C-alpha positions in Angstrom: 0.1 0.0 0.3 1.2 3.3 -0.9 1.6 5.9 1.7 1.3 9.7 0.8 3.0 12.3 3.0 -0.3 13.5 3.2 -1.2 11.0 5.8 1.3 12.6 8.1 0.1 16.0 7.7 -2.1 17.9 10.5 -4.0 19.5 7.9 -4.1 18.3 4.1 -4.5 21.7 2.6 -1.0 22.9 4.0 1.7 23.2 1.4 5.4 22.0 2.2 8.5 22.2 0.6 10.2 18.8 -0.4 13.5 17.7 0.9 16.4 15.9 -0.3 16.6 12.5 1.4 20.4 10.9 1.1 20.6 7.4 2.0 24.6 6.0 2.1 26.0 2.8 3.6 29.1 0.4 2.8 28.4 -2.0 0.1 26.2 -4.7 1.5 24.7 -2.9 4.4 21.5 -2.8 2.7 20.7 0.9 1.2 19.7 -0.1 -2.2 17.1 -2.5 -0.8 15.8 -0.1 1.6 15.7 3.1 -1.4 13.9 0.2 -3.3 11.1 -0.2 -0.2 11.0 3.5 0.0 10.2 4.2 -3.5 7.6 1.0 -3.7 5.6 2.4 -0.8 5.9 6.0 -1.1 4.2 8.2 -3.7 5.7 11.4 -2.7 9.2 10.3 -3.2 11.2 10.0 -6.4 14.7 8.9 -7.4 17.2 11.5 -8.4 18.0 11.4 -12.2 21.4 12.5 -13.1 22.5 13.9 -16.1 25.5 11.9 -17.8 27.4 11.7 -21.2 27.2 8.0 -21.0 25.9 6.4 -24.0 21.9 5.3 -23.7 21.9 1.6 -23.2 19.0 -0.7 -24.7 15.8 -0.4 -22.6 16.6 3.1 -20.7 14.4 6.1 -21.2 15.7 9.7 -21.3 14.5 11.6 -18.6 13.6 8.3 -16.2 16.8 6.6 -16.1 19.4 9.6 -16.9 19.2 12.6 -19.0 21.6 12.0 -21.8 23.5 14.9 -23.0 26.7 15.1 -25.1 30.1 16.4 -23.9 29.6 19.8 -24.9 26.2 20.4 -23.3 27.7 18.3 -19.9 30.7 21.0 -20.1 28.2 24.2 -20.8 26.5 22.7 -17.7 29.6 22.6 -15.4 30.4 26.0 -16.6 26.9 27.5 -16.0 27.0 26.2 -12.3 24.0 23.8 -13.0 25.0 20.9 -10.9 24.8 20.6 -7.4 28.0 17.9 -7.9 29.4 16.1 -10.5 32.3 13.6 -11.2 34.0 11.6 -14.0 34.1 8.0 -13.7 35.7 5.7 -16.3 35.7 8.3 -18.7 31.8 9.3 -18.6 30.5 12.0 -16.4 27.6 12.5 -14.2 26.0 15.1 -12.4 22.8 16.0 -10.4 21.0 18.8 -12.0 19.8 21.5 -10.0 16.9 23.0 -12.1 15.1 19.4 -12.1 15.5 19.0 -8.2 14.6 22.7 -7.3 11.4 22.4 -9.2 10.2 19.2 -7.5 11.2 20.6 -4.1 9.1 23.6 -4.8 6.1 21.6 -5.7 6.4 19.3 -2.3 7.9 16.6 -3.9 11.1 14.7 -2.1 14.0 13.3 -4.0 16.0 10.1 -2.9 19.6 9.8 -3.3 21.8 6.9 -3.2 25.2 8.1 -2.6 28.6 7.8 -0.8 29.6 10.2 1.8 31.5 12.3 -0.7 28.5 13.4 -2.6 26.9 14.0 0.5 29.3 16.6 1.5 29.1 18.2 -1.9 25.1 18.3 -1.9 24.9 19.5 1.7 27.4 22.1 1.2 25.1 23.6 -1.4 21.6 22.8 -0.3 22.2 22.4 3.5 18.5 23.1 4.6 16.6 21.0 2.0 19.3 17.9 3.0 18.3 15.0 5.3 21.4 12.6 5.4 21.1 9.2 6.7 23.5 6.5 7.2 23.2 2.8 7.4 25.5 0.6 9.5 25.7 -3.1 9.1 25.2 -5.0 12.5 28.9 -6.1 12.4 31.9 -6.5 10.0 31.5 -10.2 10.2 27.8 -9.7 8.9 29.0 -7.5 6.2 31.6 -10.0 5.1 29.0 -13.0 5.1 26.5 -10.7 3.2 29.2 -9.9 0.7 30.2 -13.3 0.2 26.8 -15.0 0.1 26.4 -12.9 -3.4 28.6 -15.4 -4.9 29.4 -12.8 -7.7 32.8 -11.6 -6.3 36.3 -13.3 -5.8 38.0 -13.1 -2.4 40.4 -10.3 -3.5 37.3 -8.2 -4.5 35.4 -8.9 -1.4 38.7 -7.9 0.8 38.8 -4.6 -1.0 35.2 -4.1 -0.5 35.7 -4.5 2.9 38.5 -2.1 3.2 36.3 0.5 1.4 33.7 -0.4 3.8 35.4 0.5 6.9 36.7 3.7 5.2 33.1 4.8 4.6 31.8 3.7 8.2 34.9 6.3 9.4 32.3 9.3 8.0 29.4 8.1 10.2 29.7 11.4 12.1 28.9 13.3 9.0 25.1 12.5 8.7 22.1 13.5 10.9 20.8 9.8 11.4 22.7 6.6 11.9 20.8 3.3 11.9 21.8 0.1 11.9 20.5 -2.6 9.7 20.2 -5.9 11.6 16.9 -6.3 10.5 15.6 -5.2 7.0 12.1 -4.3 8.2 13.1 -2.9 11.3 15.7 -0.5 9.4 12.9 0.3 6.9 10.4 1.5 9.6 13.3 3.7 11.1 14.2 5.2 8.1 10.3 6.1 7.1 9.9 7.5 10.6 12.8 9.8 10.0 11.4 10.9 6.6 7.9 11.4 8.1 9.3 13.6 11.0 11.4 15.7 8.4 8.5 16.4 6.5 6.7 17.6 9.3 9.7 20.2 10.1 8.3 23.6 10.7 10.7 25.5 8.4 9.4 23.0 5.4 5.6 23.6 6.1 5.6 26.8 4.0 1.8 26.5 4.3 1.8 27.6 8.0 2.2 30.9 7.8 -1.3 31.7 6.1 -2.7 29.2 8.4 -1.7 30.1 11.7 -2.3 33.6 10.4 -5.9 33.0 9.8 -6.4 31.3 13.1 -5.4 34.3 14.7 -7.5 36.6 12.5 -10.5 34.2 13.4 
């Protein structure tokens, strides 16, 4: 069953500003699973769509999977400061576009980000008031290693490298607003949804409150 933020609003005519909801975790700690569940069960939040210079693959849709642009257009967007953050990976560039996200936030929609601590830092520096940062921890390093091994897709060397990277990422836990231990997927998901619901109710995001309260006082 889909849940709308209107179920948690005190008055369903009050407008609110959307938020940028960041989920980070070391590989194997469960952020992708939590993100998918959130998107499936909450109609008010949508995944951030990046701009990329990467060629479109079969089955992908422009504007849904990515906004596909050529190198010239991407470089123009960088020069015009149209990205919250951007990076080049294996020769292809990816960026988070300001215009699309700002319009969604203005309309009261939320945007979900599945990014690492470096991307989180960049977003927070440029849009601090709109950003909510959630870090998901594994219950233990042994459990994290078990999950990574259980995938059956990586060699021992790759798993060792992922474990090293995981510990490096975990060291940045204090750069987040909320930290949740994922020892149970359903329990972790419930906590993440409670965080989202509470952040939606922040007074500073309830842009319709000023007129509503003014009406109460005049009445």
